[in-house]
C-alpha positions as CSV (number, residue, x, y, z in Angstrom):
1,M,0.0,0.0,0.0
2,R,2.8,2.4,0.8
3,P,4.6,2.3,-2.6
4,L,1.2,3.1,-4.3
5,F,0.7,6.1,-2.0
6,L,4.2,7.3,-2.6
7,S,3.8,7.0,-6.4
8,A,0.5,8.9,-6.3
9,L,2.1,11.6,-4.2
10,L,5.1,12.0,-6.5
11,A,2.8,12.1,-9.6
12,S,0.7,14.9,-8.0
13,L,3.8,16.9,-7.2
14,A,5.0,16.6,-10.8
15,I,1.7,17.9,-12.1
16,A,1.6,20.8,-9.6
17,S,5.2,22.0,-10.1
18,P,6.5,23.9,-13.2
19,Q,9.5,21.5,-13.4
20,G,7.0,18.7,-13.9
21,A,5.5,20.4,-16.9
22,Q,5.5,18.2,-20.0
23,A,6.3,19.4,-23.5
24,G,3.1,20.5,-25.1
25,D,1.6,21.9,-21.9
26,C,2.5,25.3,-23.4
27,T,0.8,26.4,-26.6
28,G,0.9,29.5,-28.6
29,N,-0.3,31.3,-31.7
30,V,1.7,33.2,-34.3
31,V,1.0,36.9,-34.1
32,S,2.4,40.2,-35.5
33,V,3.3,38.5,-38.9
34,R,2.1,39.9,-42.2
35,P,-1.0,38.1,-43.6
36,I,-0.4,35.1,-45.9
37,D,-1.6,37.1,-48.9
38,Q,1.6,39.2,-48.5
39,Y,3.9,36.1,-48.5
40,D,7.2,36.6,-50.2
41,H,9.9,34.1,-49.1
42,A,12.7,36.0,-50.8
43,L,11.9,39.2,-49.0
44,G,11.0,37.5,-45.7
45,R,7.4,38.6,-45.6
46,G,4.2,36.8,-44.5
47,F,5.9,34.2,-42.3
48,L,7.8,33.6,-39.1
49,A,11.0,31.7,-39.8
50,L,11.8,28.6,-37.8
51,R,15.5,28.1,-37.3
52,A,17.8,25.2,-36.6
53,G,19.0,26.9,-33.4
54,A,18.1,29.8,-31.0
55,G,19.3,32.8,-32.9
56,S,18.9,34.6,-36.2
57,G,22.2,33.3,-37.4
58,Y,21.0,29.8,-37.6
59,Q,19.7,28.3,-40.9
60,Q,16.0,28.7,-41.6
61,I,14.4,25.2,-41.6
62,G,10.7,26.0,-41.7
63,E,7.9,28.6,-41.7
64,L,4.9,29.5,-39.5
65,Y,2.1,31.9,-40.6
66,A,-0.2,34.3,-38.9
67,G,-2.7,32.4,-36.7
68,D,-0.8,29.0,-36.7
69,E,-1.0,27.1,-33.5
70,V,2.2,25.7,-32.0
71,S,3.3,23.7,-29.0
72,V,6.3,25.1,-27.1
73,W,8.9,22.6,-25.9
74,A,11.8,24.7,-24.6
75,R,13.1,28.3,-24.2
76,D,16.6,29.8,-24.8
77,G,16.4,33.5,-23.9
78,R,13.9,35.1,-26.3
79,W,13.8,32.0,-28.5
80,L,11.3,29.2,-28.2
81,L,11.5,25.7,-29.6
82,V,8.1,25.1,-31.2
83,Q,6.3,22.6,-33.4
84,C,3.3,23.3,-35.6
85,M,0.0,21.9,-34.3
86,S,-2.5,23.4,-36.7
87,G,-2.9,26.0,-39.4
88,Q,-1.2,26.8,-42.7
89,C,2.1,25.4,-41.2
90,Q,0.7,21.9,-41.8
91,A,1.0,22.6,-45.6
92,P,3.5,25.4,-45.7
93,L,4.4,27.5,-48.8
94,W,8.1,26.6,-48.1
95,G,9.7,23.8,-46.1
96,Q,8.5,20.6,-44.5
97,P,4.9,20.2,-43.2
98,S,4.4,20.7,-39.4
99,P,7.9,21.9,-38.8
100,R,9.8,22.0,-35.5
101,G,12.4,24.6,-34.8
102,W,13.3,27.8,-32.9
103,A,11.2,31.0,-33.3
104,Y,11.6,34.4,-31.8
105,D,9.1,34.9,-29.0
106,A,8.0,38.4,-30.0
107,Y,5.9,36.8,-32.8
108,L,4.2,34.2,-30.5
109,R,1.4,34.6,-27.9
110,V,1.9,31.7,-25.5
111,A,-0.2,30.4,-22.6
112,G,-0.2,27.4,-20.3
113,V,2.7,25.9,-18.3
114,C,5.6,27.3,-20.3
115,P,9.3,26.7,-20.2
C-alpha cells in the first residue's frame, strides 16, 4: 500500500510544479506577422522563420504563418523551440509540413505551463 501512495504523491507533485510540466503543456499562436496574402519568401514577408537553433544566425528550416498554433517545448532566452500543431504550417508554402524549430518569442502569444 505504501509504494502506491508514494507513487501517487510524486505524480501529483510533478503535475503541480512547473518543473513537472510536460512538453506540449504550453501552446501559442503566431501573431504580428504579415498576412499570408503578402507572402514573399525571398523578402522575408508573410511568415515567421523557424531556425535550426536559438538565434537569427541559424539556418531557416521552416515557416509559420499568422494564426498558426504551436506547442512550445523549450526556451533559450527570447527564442522558443516550437512545433506546428494546426494551421497553414501543416501545408507550408516553403519547407516541411508541421515543422519543428526555434522561433523568436515576439511573434508568438503563448499560454499554459511554459518553459
